[in-house]
N, CA, C and O of each residue as an XYZ file, in Angstrom:
488
protein
N     126.276     76.359     89.131
C     127.247     77.364     88.783
C     127.388     78.371     89.929
O     128.282     78.217     90.762
N     126.538     79.389     89.992
C     126.564     80.333     91.109
C     125.396     80.043     92.026
O     124.307     79.696     91.571
N     125.630     80.188     93.337
C     124.552     79.981     94.296
C     124.209     81.313     94.935
O     125.094     82.072     95.332
N     122.925     81.587     95.029
C     122.446     82.839     95.615
C     122.395     82.722     97.128
O     122.203     81.630     97.663
N     122.566     83.830     97.812
C     122.432     83.861     99.255
C     123.774     83.874     99.949
O     124.799     83.489     99.386
N     123.737     84.325    101.178
C     124.962     84.413    101.965
C     125.128     83.137    102.781
O     124.153     82.531    103.223
N     126.364     82.750    102.968
C     126.658     81.605    103.817
C     127.055     82.136    105.181
O     128.061     82.831    105.322
N     126.259     81.805    106.181
C     126.515     82.271    107.530
C     126.836     81.076    108.419
O     126.470     79.937    108.128
N     127.527     81.372    109.504
C     127.833     80.320    110.450
C     126.572     79.921    111.204
O     125.620     80.699    111.279
N     126.560     78.752    111.744
C     125.380     78.226    112.426
C     125.024     79.074    113.655
O     123.843     79.283    113.929
N     126.037     79.570    114.407
C     125.774     80.345    115.613
C     125.053     81.645    115.287
O     124.130     82.032    116.003
N     125.456     82.316    114.232
C     124.813     83.589    113.896
C     123.360     83.376    113.478
O     122.516     84.239    113.719
N     123.061     82.238    112.856
C     121.679     81.949    112.473
C     120.803     81.746    113.698
O     119.663     82.211    113.725
N     121.312     81.069    114.698
C     120.527     80.831    115.905
C     120.226     82.125    116.636
O     119.116     82.314    117.134
N     121.195     83.009    116.704
C     120.993     84.287    117.387
C     119.931     85.099    116.663
O     119.017     85.637    117.289
N     120.052     85.186    115.354
C     119.067     85.952    114.590
C     117.689     85.298    114.683
O     116.675     85.991    114.777
N     117.653     83.993    114.657
C     116.388     83.280    114.735
C     115.676     83.531    116.053
O     114.458     83.713    116.070
N     116.418     83.543    117.164
C     115.795     83.752    118.464
C     115.270     85.184    118.586
O     114.224     85.406    119.197
N     115.977     86.148    118.016
C     115.494     87.533    118.041
C     114.223     87.665    117.215
O     113.282     88.354    117.610
N     114.203     87.007    116.082
C     113.019     87.067    115.221
C     111.821     86.412    115.908
O     110.700     86.912    115.813
N     112.056     85.287    116.602
C     110.973     84.617    117.299
C     110.413     85.489    118.416
O     109.200     85.541    118.617
N     111.301     86.179    119.148
C     110.840     87.068    120.205
C     110.010     88.203    119.629
O     108.969     88.556    120.182
N     110.462     88.770    118.531
C     109.729     89.864    117.901
C     108.348     89.395    117.443
O     107.365     90.118    117.603
N     108.269     88.191    116.877
C     106.983     87.657    116.436
C     106.052     87.425    117.622
O     104.857     87.710    117.543
N     106.607     86.902    118.735
C     105.787     86.683    119.918
C     105.232     87.998    120.442
O     104.060     88.081    120.807
N     106.086     89.042    120.480
C     105.638     90.346    120.949
C     104.520     90.888    120.071
O     103.536     91.425    120.580
N     104.662     90.753    118.761
C     103.638     91.231    117.835
C     102.328     90.474    118.032
O     101.250     91.068    118.021
N     102.433     89.165    118.211
C     101.227     88.364    118.407
C     100.528     88.746    119.701
O      99.302     88.850    119.745
N     101.318     88.957    120.763
C     100.718     89.324    122.036
C     100.039     90.678    121.943
O      98.950     90.860    122.487
N     100.662     91.630    121.262
C     100.047     92.944    121.104
C      98.783     92.833    120.268
O      97.779     93.476    120.572
N      98.823     92.042    119.239
C      97.659     91.844    118.388
C      96.500     91.215    119.144
O      95.345     91.583    118.935
N      96.806     90.265    120.025
C      95.758     89.629    120.810
C      95.147     90.625    121.779
O      93.940     90.597    122.023
N      95.966     91.501    122.331
C      95.457     92.519    123.248
C      94.470     93.443    122.561
O      93.450     93.801    123.149
N      94.753     93.833    121.334
C      93.843     94.698    120.597
C      92.537     93.976    120.308
O      91.465     94.576    120.387
N      92.617     92.714    119.979
C      91.412     91.947    119.677
C      90.520     91.859    120.921
O      89.297     91.941    120.815
N      91.126     91.693    122.086
C      90.348     91.619    123.313
C      89.663     92.954    123.587
O      88.505     92.974    124.003
N      90.362     94.080    123.359
C      89.772     95.392    123.579
C      88.584     95.611    122.653
O      87.566     96.162    123.072
N      88.700     95.193    121.419
C      87.628     95.378    120.460
C      86.395     94.570    120.841
O      85.273     95.017    120.605
N      86.579     93.400    121.419
C      85.441     92.583    121.821
C      84.597     93.306    122.858
O      83.369     93.269    122.781
N      85.222     93.955    123.815
C      84.491     94.661    124.851
C      83.909     95.974    124.340
O      82.986     96.522    124.943
N      84.444     96.482    123.230
C      84.031     97.770    122.704
C      82.865     97.657    121.724
O      82.420     98.674    121.191
N      82.365     96.464    121.475
C      81.348     96.261    120.455
C      79.926     96.291    121.008
O      79.076     95.537    120.534
N      79.649     97.119    121.975
C      78.273     97.230    122.431
C      77.514     98.140    121.469
O      78.091     99.047    120.869
N      76.224     97.888    121.331
C      75.402     98.638    120.397
C      74.372     99.425    121.188
O      73.658     98.872    122.025
N      74.303    100.730    120.912
C      73.362    101.610    121.595
C      72.390    102.223    120.589
O      72.659    102.278    119.389
N      71.266    102.676    121.110
C      70.289    103.394    120.299
C      70.807    104.811    120.073
O      71.612    105.320    120.853
N      70.345    105.433    119.014
C      70.798    106.779    118.651
C      70.621    107.785    119.796
O      71.472    108.651    119.993
N      69.525    107.673    120.546
C      69.230    108.609    121.633
C      70.190    108.452    122.812
O      70.375    109.393    123.583
N      70.797    107.284    122.960
C      71.690    107.022    124.089
C      73.127    107.465    123.836
O      73.926    107.531    124.770
N      73.461    107.766    122.594
C      74.818    108.224    122.271
C      75.029    109.656    122.757
O      74.131    110.492    122.662
N      76.201    109.924    123.268
C      76.623    111.294    123.555
C      77.940    111.473    122.822
O      78.968    110.934    123.231
N      77.902    112.234    121.734
C      79.042    112.348    120.834
C      79.941    113.515    121.201
O      79.505    114.496    121.804
N      81.191    113.389    120.827
C      82.187    114.434    120.987
C      82.718    114.790    119.604
O      82.837    113.926    118.736
N      83.032    116.052    119.407
C      83.701    116.454    118.175
C      84.996    117.131    118.577
O      85.010    118.031    119.416
N      86.085    116.684    117.967
C      87.374    117.316    118.245
C      88.193    117.386    116.967
O      87.903    116.704    115.984
N      89.207    118.213    117.000
C      90.068    118.460    115.847
C      91.457    117.938    116.153
O      91.954    118.091    117.269
N      92.084    117.322    115.162
C      93.480    116.892    115.269
C      94.244    117.396    114.062
O      93.696    117.522    112.967
N      95.505    117.680    114.277
C      96.397    118.045    113.175
C      97.286    116.857    112.895
O      97.982    116.364    113.783
N      97.258    116.396    111.647
C      98.119    115.290    111.233
C      98.834    115.702    109.956
O      98.211    115.976    108.930
N     100.131    115.737    110.045
C     100.964    116.124    108.896
C     100.494    117.445    108.303
O     100.321    117.561    107.090
N     100.293    118.420    109.144
C      99.890    119.777    108.762
C      98.508    119.819    108.106
O      98.203    120.762    107.376
N      97.671    118.810    108.357
C      96.302    118.804    107.836
C      95.338    118.638    109.000
O      95.660    118.003    110.004
N      94.157    119.214    108.855
C      93.161    119.172    109.908
C      92.213    117.997    109.693
O      91.766    117.734    108.576
N      91.917    117.299    110.781
C      90.987    116.173    110.744
C      89.961    116.378    111.854
O      90.311    116.667    112.998
N      88.683    116.222    111.493
C      87.603    116.300    112.472
C      87.261    114.887    112.931
O      86.979    114.012    112.113
N      87.288    114.674    114.236
C      86.941    113.375    114.819
C      85.580    113.484    115.487
O      85.362    114.349    116.335
N      84.668    112.603    115.101
C      83.320    112.593    115.663
C      83.077    111.205    116.244
O      83.319    110.203    115.571
N      82.610    111.138    117.464
C      82.348    109.810    118.020
C      82.231    109.855    119.510
O      82.248    110.919    120.129
N      82.124    108.809    120.016
C      82.339    107.421    119.759
C      80.990    106.801    119.430
O      80.030    106.948    120.187
N      80.918    106.098    118.285
C      79.681    105.500    117.806
C      79.633    104.035    118.201
O      80.564    103.277    117.929
N      78.541    103.643    118.844
C      78.319    102.244    119.198
C      77.184    101.723    118.329
O      76.065    101.519    118.799
N      77.492    101.510    117.056
C      76.521    101.064    116.067
C      77.046     99.847    115.331
O      78.213     99.480    115.466
N      76.175     99.226    114.552
C      76.618     98.170    113.652
C      77.472     98.780    112.551
O      77.324     99.958    112.226
N      78.356     97.991    111.984
C      79.261     98.489    110.938
C      78.484     99.075    109.765
O      78.889    100.093    109.203
N      77.390     98.453    109.396
C      76.588     98.922    108.273
C      76.031    100.319    108.552
O      76.045    101.181    107.673
N      75.546    100.540    109.766
C      74.990    101.838    110.134
C      76.077    102.914    110.190
O      75.847    104.061    109.805
N      77.268    102.531    110.674
C      78.385    103.491    110.691
C      78.749    103.922    109.284
O      78.994    105.102    109.033
N      78.783    102.956    108.357
C      79.137    103.273    106.970
C      78.089    104.162    106.325
O      78.432    105.070    105.567
N      76.803    103.915    106.616
C      75.744    104.761    106.078
C      75.874    106.189    106.589
O      75.724    107.145    105.828
N      76.150    106.328    107.870
C      76.333    107.651    108.463
C      77.544    108.362    107.866
O      77.499    109.560    107.589
N      78.614    107.618    107.673
C      79.826    108.181    107.079
C      79.562    108.654    105.650
O      79.978    109.750    105.275
N      78.883    107.845    104.860
C      78.623    108.261    103.474
C      77.719    109.486    103.430
O      77.904    110.351    102.574
N      76.746    109.580    104.332
C      75.888    110.759    104.389
C      76.717    112.009    104.698
O      76.555    113.041    104.046
N      77.596    111.914    105.684
C      78.429    113.059    106.045
C      79.398    113.424    104.922
O      79.583    114.603    104.620
N      80.008    112.431    104.312
C      80.967    112.695    103.233
C      80.300    113.357    102.041
O      80.873    114.263    101.436
N      79.098    112.920    101.694
C      78.409    113.503    100.543
C      77.925    114.923    100.815
O      78.073    115.802     99.966
N      77.350    115.153    101.991
C      76.820    116.484    102.284
C      77.927    117.502    102.540
O      77.770    118.682    102.225
N      79.042    117.055    103.108
C      80.143    117.984    103.402
C      81.182    118.028    102.286
O      82.118    118.825    102.350
N      81.034    117.192    101.274
C      81.981    117.123    100.147
C      83.412    116.967    100.666
O      84.299    117.764    100.363
N      83.598    115.920    101.451
C      84.886    115.689    102.100
C      85.188    114.199    102.105
O      84.293    113.371    101.937
N      86.453    113.869    102.297
C      86.847    112.480    102.472
C      86.733    112.108    103.928
O      86.674    112.977    104.798
N      86.702    110.820    104.193
C      86.620    110.393    105.573
C      86.708    108.893    105.703
O      86.686    108.162    104.712
N      86.809    108.440    106.949
C      86.881    107.008    107.221
C      86.398    106.745    108.643
O      86.120    107.670    109.407
N      86.306    105.455    108.979
C      85.922    105.037    110.325
C      87.128    104.373    110.967
O      87.669    103.408    110.428
N      87.550    104.883    112.116
C      88.691    104.332    112.845
C      88.333    104.235    114.323
O      88.027    105.251    114.947
N      88.367    103.046    114.886
C      88.133    102.825    116.320
C      86.831    103.465    116.805
O      86.822    104.169    117.815
N      85.747    103.225    116.094
C      84.414    103.740    116.422
C      84.296    105.257    116.315
O      83.301    105.821    116.768
N      85.269    105.920    115.738
C      85.208    107.356    115.465
C      85.112    107.567    113.963
O      85.696    106.813    113.185
N      84.372    108.597    113.558
C      84.346    108.991    112.153
C      85.368    110.101    111.991
O      85.338    111.095    112.716
N      86.267    109.929    111.044
C      87.292    110.924    110.757
C      86.939    111.594    109.434
O      86.769    110.925    108.414
N      86.831    112.914    109.461
C      86.560    113.688    108.247
C      87.755    114.574    107.953
O      88.360    115.135    108.867
N      88.097    114.703    106.682
C      89.230    115.527    106.285
C      88.786    116.977    106.226
O      87.989    117.362    105.370
N      89.309    117.775    107.144
C      88.976    119.193    107.193
C      88.342    119.548    108.526
O      88.067    118.678    109.353
N      88.113    120.846    108.721
C      87.517    121.348    109.958
C      86.007    121.487    109.751
O      85.533    122.485    109.209
N      85.268    120.478    110.189
C      83.823    120.454    110.001
C      83.090    120.355    111.337
O      82.048    119.706    111.428
N      83.623    120.989    112.359
C      82.990    120.896    113.677
C      81.563    121.417    113.658
O      80.643    120.729    114.100
N      81.376    122.622    113.151
C      80.067    123.270    113.196
C      79.086    122.592    112.241
O      77.967    122.265    112.636
N      79.491    122.379    110.999
C      78.594    121.801    110.001
C      78.191    120.366    110.351
O      77.020    120.002    110.234
N      79.141    119.569    110.770
C      78.837    118.180    111.118
C      77.913    118.126    112.332
O      77.005    117.297    112.389
N      78.142    118.997    113.289
C      77.295    119.014    114.483
C      75.859    119.385    114.113
O      74.916    118.785    114.630
N      75.682    120.366    113.224
C      74.343    120.764    112.793
C      73.643    119.621    112.053
O      72.471    119.340    112.305
N      74.359    118.969    111.150
C      73.769    117.862    110.399
C      73.339    116.718    111.306
O      72.256    116.157    111.139
N      74.184    116.378    112.255
C      73.871    115.258    113.137
C      72.777    115.608    114.144
O      71.999    114.738    114.535
N      72.706    116.877    114.571
C      71.620    117.283    115.468
C      70.276    117.199    114.750
O      69.276    116.813    115.355
N      70.246    117.557    113.465
C      69.005    117.426    112.683
C      68.583    115.967    112.575
O      67.397    115.662    112.446
N      69.554    115.076    112.627
C      69.296    113.640    112.530
C      69.088    113.005    113.918
O      69.138    111.783    114.056
N      68.856    113.837    114.939
C      68.512    113.414    116.313
C      69.688    112.819    117.093
O      69.458    111.973    117.957
N      70.925    113.216    116.832
C      72.077    112.789    117.625
C      72.298    113.804    118.739
O      71.997    114.985    118.565
N      72.814    113.367    119.873
C      73.094    114.243    121.010
C      74.596    114.466    121.143
O      75.400    113.595    120.811
N      74.959    115.647    121.633
C      76.364    116.006    121.810
C      76.634    116.448    123.225
O      75.745    116.937    123.923
N      77.868    116.272    123.640
C      78.303    116.750    124.942
C      78.570    118.242    124.830
O      79.258    118.678    123.907
N      78.047    119.016    125.736
C      78.170    120.473    125.817
C      77.710    121.164    124.617
O      77.759    122.393    124.555
């Protein structure tokens, strides 16, 4: 009875198809580049060898504290994150080997981590 979909000419399909293929190739190439960067970034250091930085970012009119760069196993990063989230009563996540906490916790987070034998720059 009725058929769904638009009927397009063959030429317009080829043009759209080639653009879509190029876009997919670009996405795949970018994705592969990120995977290669992550492979080199997965070195693991002892707690004493880390030198951490704390900085603040504003995202959508909200403050985020960035602490890192942590070269630990994923399990250890998650344990550290849960400890910070519970003691600071804040939300947070792990992104690109940095711990992100919701709010301005520069001083408190630095004190907590220094008690836990972490080193900081300056």
